[in-house]
Backbone as a chain_set.jsonl record, in Angstrom:
{"seq": "MTYIVNDKCIACKYTDCVEVCPVDCFYEGENMLVIHPDECIDCGVCEPECPADAIRPDTEPDMEEWVEFNRKYAEMWPVIITKKDQLPEAEERDGETGKLEKYFSEAAGEGG", "coords": {"N": [[-84.628, 221.105, 221.768], [-85.105, 223.984, 223.723], [-86.612, 227.086, 225.434], [-85.37, 229.225, 227.387], [-84.834, 231.827, 230.154], [-82.458, 234.087, 230.65], [-79.985, 236.387, 232.637], [-80.801, 238.546, 231.938], [-83.212, 239.326, 232.391], [-83.506, 239.663, 234.914], [-84.327, 242.354, 237.45], [-86.054, 243.592, 235.967], [-88.471, 242.373, 234.535], [-90.24, 242.337, 232.419], [-93.263, 241.302, 231.172], [-94.605, 240.751, 228.816], [-94.134, 238.162, 227.234], [-95.845, 236.464, 228.684], [-98.602, 236.467, 227.733], [-98.384, 235.671, 225.131], [-97.374, 232.764, 225.246], [-98.421, 229.413, 224.678], [-98.465, 227.52, 226.197], [-98.509, 227.785, 228.801], [-96.166, 228.505, 230.443], [-93.937, 230.104, 231.515], [-92.229, 231.013, 234.509], [-92.908, 232.761, 238.107], [-90.606, 235.043, 239.578], [-89.79, 237.143, 242.009], [-88.241, 239.131, 241.123], [-87.709, 238.513, 238.278], [-88.393, 236.383, 235.57], [-89.053, 232.812, 234.685], [-88.679, 229.88, 232.542], [-90.127, 226.869, 232.457], [-88.073, 224.235, 231.476], [-89.011, 221.622, 230.567], [-91.494, 222.043, 229.79], [-92.142, 223.638, 228.135], [-92.693, 224.371, 224.841], [-91.001, 224.57, 222.453], [-91.77, 226.683, 220.966], [-91.436, 229.218, 220.229], [-92.64, 231.786, 220.418], [-92.589, 233.431, 222.072], [-89.915, 234.584, 222.311], [-89.68, 237.022, 220.589], [-90.995, 238.594, 222.024], [-90.087, 239.739, 223.914], [-88.88, 242.56, 225.771], [-85.966, 242.743, 226.891], [-84.294, 241.245, 225.64], [-84.002, 238.617, 226.787], [-84.486, 236.188, 226.289], [-83.774, 233.442, 225.625], [-82.911, 230.513, 222.901], [-82.09, 227.511, 223.742], [-79.916, 226.112, 222.45], [-77.724, 227.977, 222.04], [-74.472, 229.18, 222.667], [-73.232, 228.17, 225.931], [-75.396, 227.978, 227.414], [-76.413, 225.414, 229.231], [-76.322, 225.669, 231.614], [-78.239, 228.032, 232.112], [-80.728, 226.469, 231.149], [-80.601, 224.723, 233.673], [-80.928, 226.417, 235.818], [-83.398, 227.489, 235.187], [-85.245, 225.338, 235.496], [-84.879, 225.014, 237.875], [-85.785, 227.092, 239.389], [-88.361, 227.425, 237.875], [-89.723, 224.956, 239.681], [-90.135, 225.886, 241.661], [-91.624, 228.542, 242.084], [-94.451, 230.556, 241.137], [-96.909, 229.635, 238.564], [-97.044, 231.855, 235.897], [-99.134, 233.689, 233.959], [-100.757, 235.594, 233.233], [-100.186, 239.515, 231.831], [-97.957, 241.933, 233.728], [-97.149, 244.81, 234.78], [-94.031, 245.911, 234.713], [-90.605, 246.026, 236.474], [-90.285, 248.778, 238.126], [-87.972, 249.993, 237.992], [-86.808, 248.893, 235.862], [-86.66, 250.16, 233.287], [-83.799, 251.74, 233.299], [-82.32, 249.466, 234.801], [-82.101, 247.693, 232.275], [-80.417, 246.366, 230.287], [-78.248, 246.236, 231.575], [-74.958, 244.664, 232.915], [-74.074, 242.229, 234.66], [-76.137, 241.405, 236.332], [-77.53, 238.954, 237.973], [-75.742, 238.45, 240.051], [-75.365, 240.683, 241.223], [-78.66, 241.717, 241.99], [-80.339, 239.325, 241.834], [-83.06, 237.591, 243.175], [-84.049, 234.879, 245.058], [-86.809, 234.833, 246.243], [-90.469, 234.31, 245.863], [-92.688, 235.565, 243.24], [-95.822, 236.729, 242.539], [-97.639, 235.236, 240.923], [-100.037, 234.395, 238.463]], "CA": [[-84.728, 222.584, 221.834], [-86.056, 224.707, 224.863], [-86.065, 228.648, 225.777], [-84.734, 230.027, 228.833], [-84.659, 233.204, 230.435], [-81.641, 234.368, 231.589], [-79.888, 237.087, 233.545], [-81.18, 239.942, 231.635], [-84.936, 239.66, 232.862], [-83.331, 240.272, 236.568], [-84.836, 243.735, 238.0], [-86.913, 244.222, 234.636], [-89.35, 241.41, 234.316], [-91.197, 242.381, 231.299], [-94.412, 239.931, 231.175], [-94.794, 240.513, 227.477], [-93.787, 236.847, 227.178], [-96.354, 235.08, 229.104], [-99.727, 236.245, 227.124], [-98.515, 234.678, 224.039], [-97.543, 231.63, 225.417], [-99.96, 228.514, 224.287], [-98.936, 226.438, 227.163], [-98.216, 228.614, 230.173], [-94.501, 227.618, 230.692], [-93.505, 231.01, 232.496], [-92.771, 231.038, 236.163], [-92.619, 234.436, 238.319], [-89.997, 234.973, 241.177], [-90.033, 238.373, 243.141], [-87.975, 239.842, 240.339], [-87.401, 237.494, 237.174], [-89.325, 235.389, 235.122], [-88.38, 232.032, 234.282], [-89.421, 228.924, 231.417], [-89.967, 225.651, 232.974], [-87.649, 223.629, 229.84], [-89.697, 220.444, 230.083], [-92.795, 222.007, 229.454], [-91.877, 224.401, 226.855], [-93.088, 223.471, 222.944], [-90.318, 225.622, 221.068], [-92.227, 227.417, 219.34], [-90.84, 230.45, 220.232], [-93.693, 232.927, 220.235], [-91.968, 234.514, 223.746], [-88.676, 235.338, 222.293], [-89.78, 238.263, 220.264], [-91.915, 240.047, 222.371], [-89.244, 240.401, 225.735], [-88.076, 244.132, 225.254], [-84.709, 243.195, 227.201], [-84.183, 240.143, 224.565], [-83.844, 237.73, 227.837], [-85.197, 234.925, 226.302], [-83.209, 232.541, 224.159], [-82.744, 229.11, 222.342], [-80.596, 226.708, 224.374], [-78.773, 226.012, 221.576], [-76.996, 229.049, 221.701], [-73.272, 228.253, 223.364], [-72.889, 228.222, 227.691], [-76.787, 227.719, 227.65], [-76.429, 224.471, 229.987], [-76.381, 226.403, 233.06], [-79.547, 228.72, 232.303], [-81.496, 225.379, 231.573], [-80.765, 224.083, 234.846], [-81.374, 227.52, 236.76], [-84.838, 227.958, 235.016], [-85.876, 224.499, 235.938], [-84.723, 224.649, 239.372], [-87.138, 227.766, 239.685], [-89.435, 227.162, 237.854], [-90.269, 224.084, 240.119], [-90.387, 226.563, 243.317], [-92.313, 229.435, 242.078], [-95.94, 229.912, 240.691], [-96.747, 230.205, 236.827], [-97.764, 233.667, 235.344], [-100.198, 233.758, 232.633], [-101.417, 237.4, 232.749], [-99.41, 240.364, 231.583], [-98.244, 242.902, 234.6], [-96.539, 246.086, 234.544], [-92.788, 245.845, 234.605], [-90.505, 246.472, 237.756], [-90.055, 250.302, 238.216], [-86.325, 250.026, 237.662], [-86.778, 248.146, 234.297], [-85.759, 250.576, 231.892], [-82.936, 251.751, 233.889], [-81.764, 248.341, 234.495], [-82.442, 247.185, 231.059], [-79.15, 246.268, 229.122], [-77.072, 245.996, 232.715], [-74.454, 243.587, 233.299], [-73.944, 241.617, 236.277], [-77.531, 241.412, 237.044], [-77.284, 237.862, 238.933], [-74.88, 239.105, 241.116], [-76.498, 242.446, 242.07], [-80.297, 241.834, 242.064], [-81.538, 238.014, 241.457], [-83.697, 237.375, 244.375], [-84.784, 233.409, 245.091], [-88.132, 234.709, 246.388], [-91.171, 233.897, 244.687], [-93.728, 236.142, 242.985], [-97.365, 236.609, 242.957], [-98.067, 234.442, 239.972], [-101.179, 235.132, 238.17]], "C": [[-85.791, 223.286, 222.656], [-85.807, 226.094, 224.238], [-86.17, 229.135, 226.352], [-84.363, 231.381, 229.149], [-83.474, 233.375, 231.37], [-81.119, 235.818, 232.235], [-80.547, 238.726, 232.977], [-82.798, 240.436, 232.078], [-84.9, 240.321, 234.119], [-83.464, 241.651, 236.47], [-85.253, 244.391, 236.826], [-88.131, 243.543, 234.707], [-90.467, 242.22, 233.679], [-92.2, 241.148, 231.182], [-94.879, 240.082, 229.666], [-95.251, 238.604, 227.098], [-94.761, 236.387, 227.56], [-97.683, 235.391, 228.658], [-99.707, 235.722, 225.676], [-97.83, 233.165, 224.142], [-98.33, 230.199, 225.477], [-99.761, 227.386, 225.461], [-98.25, 226.376, 228.68], [-97.135, 227.661, 230.855], [-94.054, 228.396, 231.937], [-93.724, 230.415, 234.402], [-92.511, 232.417, 236.837], [-91.824, 234.115, 239.667], [-90.107, 236.937, 240.962], [-89.475, 239.256, 241.633], [-87.445, 239.558, 238.599], [-88.828, 236.948, 236.757], [-88.398, 234.154, 234.926], [-88.981, 230.663, 233.331], [-89.129, 227.506, 231.853], [-89.322, 224.727, 231.439], [-88.229, 222.429, 229.743], [-91.158, 220.651, 229.797], [-92.786, 223.163, 227.673], [-91.601, 223.689, 225.71], [-92.111, 223.76, 222.449], [-90.499, 226.101, 219.947], [-92.074, 228.941, 218.956], [-91.622, 231.818, 219.918], [-92.776, 233.922, 220.956], [-90.945, 235.055, 223.083], [-88.896, 236.963, 221.238], [-90.613, 239.668, 220.995], [-91.032, 239.986, 223.915], [-88.308, 241.274, 224.878], [-86.761, 243.922, 225.706], [-84.271, 242.151, 226.548], [-82.911, 238.945, 226.118], [-83.865, 236.557, 227.374], [-84.419, 234.315, 225.301], [-82.747, 231.096, 223.938], [-81.401, 228.713, 223.531], [-79.442, 226.202, 223.902], [-77.849, 226.921, 221.188], [-75.878, 228.493, 222.904], [-73.497, 228.802, 225.04], [-74.458, 228.411, 227.942], [-76.997, 226.317, 228.899], [-76.807, 225.301, 231.364], [-77.957, 226.976, 233.271], [-80.455, 227.913, 232.286], [-81.467, 225.25, 232.778], [-81.494, 225.534, 235.842], [-82.864, 227.608, 236.215], [-85.314, 226.457, 235.367], [-85.874, 224.272, 237.457], [-85.757, 225.983, 240.134], [-88.389, 228.009, 239.438], [-90.446, 226.343, 238.886], [-90.915, 224.742, 241.649], [-91.221, 227.673, 242.924], [-93.379, 229.339, 241.217], [-96.234, 230.142, 239.099], [-97.533, 231.209, 236.923], [-98.387, 233.466, 233.891], [-100.646, 235.177, 232.133], [-100.16, 238.699, 232.712], [-99.685, 241.715, 232.644], [-97.604, 243.826, 234.181], [-94.947, 245.746, 235.014], [-92.316, 246.291, 235.962], [-90.135, 248.312, 237.561], [-88.854, 250.496, 237.854], [-85.803, 249.674, 236.306], [-85.806, 249.088, 233.391], [-84.307, 251.124, 232.47], [-81.683, 250.805, 233.998], [-81.509, 247.333, 233.318], [-80.984, 247.356, 230.749], [-77.758, 246.326, 230.605], [-76.498, 244.542, 232.92], [-74.545, 243.221, 234.499], [-75.005, 241.27, 237.105], [-77.839, 240.204, 238.178], [-77.091, 238.214, 240.179], [-75.372, 240.323, 242.093], [-77.675, 242.048, 242.611], [-80.577, 240.65, 242.224], [-81.671, 237.717, 243.245], [-84.292, 235.485, 244.236], [-86.171, 233.401, 245.262], [-88.814, 234.663, 245.377], [-92.119, 235.11, 244.393], [-95.099, 236.045, 242.971], [-97.987, 235.144, 242.148], [-99.018, 234.654, 239.549], [-101.785, 235.084, 236.653]], "O": [[-87.002, 223.254, 222.439], [-85.215, 226.393, 223.201], [-87.154, 229.871, 226.281], [-83.607, 232.019, 228.417], [-83.419, 232.967, 232.53], [-82.091, 236.561, 232.368], [-80.66, 239.758, 233.639], [-83.328, 241.547, 232.069], [-85.693, 241.168, 234.531], [-82.867, 242.254, 235.579], [-84.937, 245.557, 236.586], [-89.049, 244.305, 235.009], [-91.429, 242.682, 234.294], [-91.726, 240.015, 231.103], [-95.749, 239.255, 229.396], [-96.327, 238.074, 226.819], [-95.04, 235.492, 226.762], [-98.409, 234.529, 229.153], [-100.729, 235.39, 225.075], [-97.78, 232.463, 223.132], [-98.888, 229.976, 226.551], [-100.609, 226.525, 225.695], [-97.745, 225.495, 229.376], [-97.184, 226.605, 231.487], [-93.823, 227.89, 233.035], [-94.573, 229.872, 235.108], [-91.902, 233.245, 236.16], [-92.133, 233.313, 240.549], [-90.417, 237.651, 240.009], [-90.291, 239.994, 241.081], [-86.883, 240.406, 237.906], [-89.926, 237.015, 237.31], [-87.176, 234.291, 234.97], [-90.16, 230.518, 233.652], [-88.028, 226.995, 231.649], [-90.048, 224.597, 230.453], [-88.0, 221.936, 228.639], [-91.945, 219.726, 229.599], [-93.358, 223.177, 226.583], [-90.768, 222.813, 225.477], [-92.037, 222.996, 221.486], [-90.041, 226.134, 218.805], [-92.38, 229.606, 217.967], [-91.168, 232.74, 219.24], [-92.333, 234.977, 220.499], [-90.951, 236.279, 223.214], [-88.091, 237.884, 221.372], [-90.78, 240.867, 220.773], [-91.628, 240.255, 224.958], [-87.511, 241.088, 223.959], [-85.982, 244.716, 225.178], [-83.25, 241.935, 227.201], [-81.707, 238.722, 226.244], [-83.243, 235.712, 228.017], [-84.454, 234.728, 224.141], [-82.187, 230.532, 224.878], [-80.378, 229.262, 223.94], [-78.384, 225.917, 224.463], [-77.194, 226.784, 220.155], [-76.159, 227.69, 223.793], [-73.965, 229.928, 225.205], [-74.686, 229.17, 228.884], [-78.065, 226.451, 229.495], [-77.926, 225.219, 231.871], [-78.728, 226.627, 234.166], [-81.303, 228.101, 233.159], [-82.485, 225.72, 233.284], [-82.553, 225.419, 236.459], [-83.632, 227.872, 237.14], [-86.469, 226.737, 235.688], [-86.638, 223.556, 238.106], [-86.343, 225.841, 241.207], [-89.275, 228.503, 240.134], [-91.611, 226.701, 239.062], [-91.769, 224.306, 242.42], [-91.87, 227.849, 243.955], [-93.498, 228.33, 240.523], [-95.562, 231.01, 238.542], [-98.437, 231.461, 237.72], [-97.8, 233.05, 232.892], [-100.813, 235.655, 231.011], [-99.299, 238.725, 233.591], [-100.714, 242.387, 232.713], [-97.379, 243.763, 232.972], [-94.984, 245.089, 236.054], [-93.124, 246.84, 236.712], [-89.651, 248.717, 236.504], [-88.754, 251.526, 237.188], [-84.75, 250.013, 235.768], [-84.674, 248.885, 232.952], [-83.459, 250.69, 231.69], [-80.539, 251.011, 233.593], [-80.812, 246.324, 233.431], [-80.415, 248.428, 230.952], [-76.549, 246.446, 230.412], [-77.169, 243.519, 233.055], [-75.093, 243.897, 235.37], [-74.925, 240.918, 238.282], [-78.376, 240.541, 239.233], [-77.87, 238.298, 241.129], [-75.608, 240.592, 243.271], [-77.72, 242.03, 243.841], [-81.432, 240.661, 243.109], [-80.842, 237.655, 244.152], [-84.901, 235.078, 243.247], [-86.881, 232.511, 244.794], [-88.397, 234.837, 244.232], [-92.383, 235.755, 245.407], [-95.54, 235.041, 243.53], [-98.622, 234.237, 242.686], [-99.478, 235.502, 240.314], [-102.795, 235.729, 236.371]]}, "num_chains": 1, "name": "protein.A"}
């Protein structure tokens, strides 16, 4: 099992999860985070830290595409280990559906 980040993170990018990760497997895009599935040790400490409920175990239904999505962008984006402020529109976008199509950016974040 591994944990992944899904589209609930897009346009919110809460980073509470990165500070509790013991293996630094979070990577930062411009408007979301991902988890490298090959680096995640399945400890689960990040899942309850996410206010947007965007971190899920890959054992849930229809998660295969999110595992590959997380792997792809983790290999393109910089690692993030320090908590930052969420995006300005986070509270407004939290819980919104269709965020992958509406807001996702492939651009890398700053990392750090």
